C-alpha positions as CSV (number, residue, x, y, z in Angstrom):
1,X,-8.3,-2.9,-10.9
2,X,-6.6,-0.7,-13.4
3,X,-4.0,1.8,-12.6
4,X,-5.9,4.7,-14.3
5,X,-8.1,7.2,-12.5
6,X,-10.0,5.7,-9.6
7,X,-13.6,6.6,-8.9
8,X,-15.5,6.4,-5.6
9,X,-17.2,3.3,-6.9
10,X,-13.8,1.6,-7.5
11,X,-12.7,2.5,-4.0
12,X,-16.0,1.2,-2.5
13,X,-15.5,-2.1,-4.4
14,X,-11.9,-2.3,-3.2
15,X,-12.9,-1.7,0.4
16,X,-15.7,-4.3,0.2
17,X,-13.3,-6.8,-1.3
18,X,-11.2,-6.6,1.9
19,X,-14.2,-6.5,4.3
20,X,-14.5,-2.8,4.9
21,X,-18.2,-2.6,4.2
22,X,-19.2,0.0,6.8
23,X,-17.3,3.0,5.6
24,X,-19.0,6.3,5.4
25,X,-18.8,8.5,2.3
26,X,-16.2,10.6,4.1
27,X,-14.1,7.5,4.8
28,X,-14.4,6.5,1.1
29,X,-13.1,9.9,0.1
30,X,-10.1,9.6,2.4
31,X,-9.4,6.1,1.1
32,X,-9.6,7.4,-2.5
33,X,-7.1,10.2,-1.7
34,X,-4.8,7.9,0.1
35,X,-4.9,5.3,-2.7
36,X,-4.2,8.0,-5.3
37,X,-1.3,9.4,-3.4
38,X,0.2,5.9,-2.8
39,X,-0.1,5.1,-6.5
40,X,1.5,8.4,-7.5
41,X,4.4,7.8,-5.2
42,X,4.9,4.2,-6.4
43,X,4.7,5.4,-10.1
44,X,7.5,8.0,-9.4
45,X,9.9,5.4,-8.0
46,X,12.8,4.5,-10.3
47,X,12.3,0.8,-10.5
48,X,13.6,0.1,-14.0
49,X,17.2,-0.3,-12.8
50,X,16.6,-2.2,-9.5
51,X,18.3,-5.5,-9.0
52,X,17.8,-8.3,-6.4
53,X,20.7,-6.8,-4.5
54,X,18.6,-3.6,-4.0
55,X,16.1,-5.5,-1.9
56,X,16.3,-4.5,1.8
57,X,17.6,-7.1,4.1
58,X,15.7,-7.4,7.4
59,X,18.0,-9.0,10.0
60,X,16.7,-10.3,13.3
61,X,18.5,-11.6,16.3
62,X,17.2,-14.4,18.4
63,X,19.7,-14.0,21.2
64,X,18.4,-13.6,24.8
65,X,18.5,-10.5,26.8
66,X,21.8,-11.6,28.4
67,X,23.6,-11.7,25.1
68,X,23.7,-15.5,24.7
């Protein structure tokens, strides 16, 4: 799918591709607005200067509840 303007048909196809085939027209409109907002936010992020060190590190601990 292109990054240009989305149509309701584009969103309907996107939803069907992931198994969301029973959405109402209202749901499709909500999905269209949410997808447009997410794409706008992603487009405004300054990603040109990111390096691998900028990747967030998720740290998990496997210690038991008693600290061991």
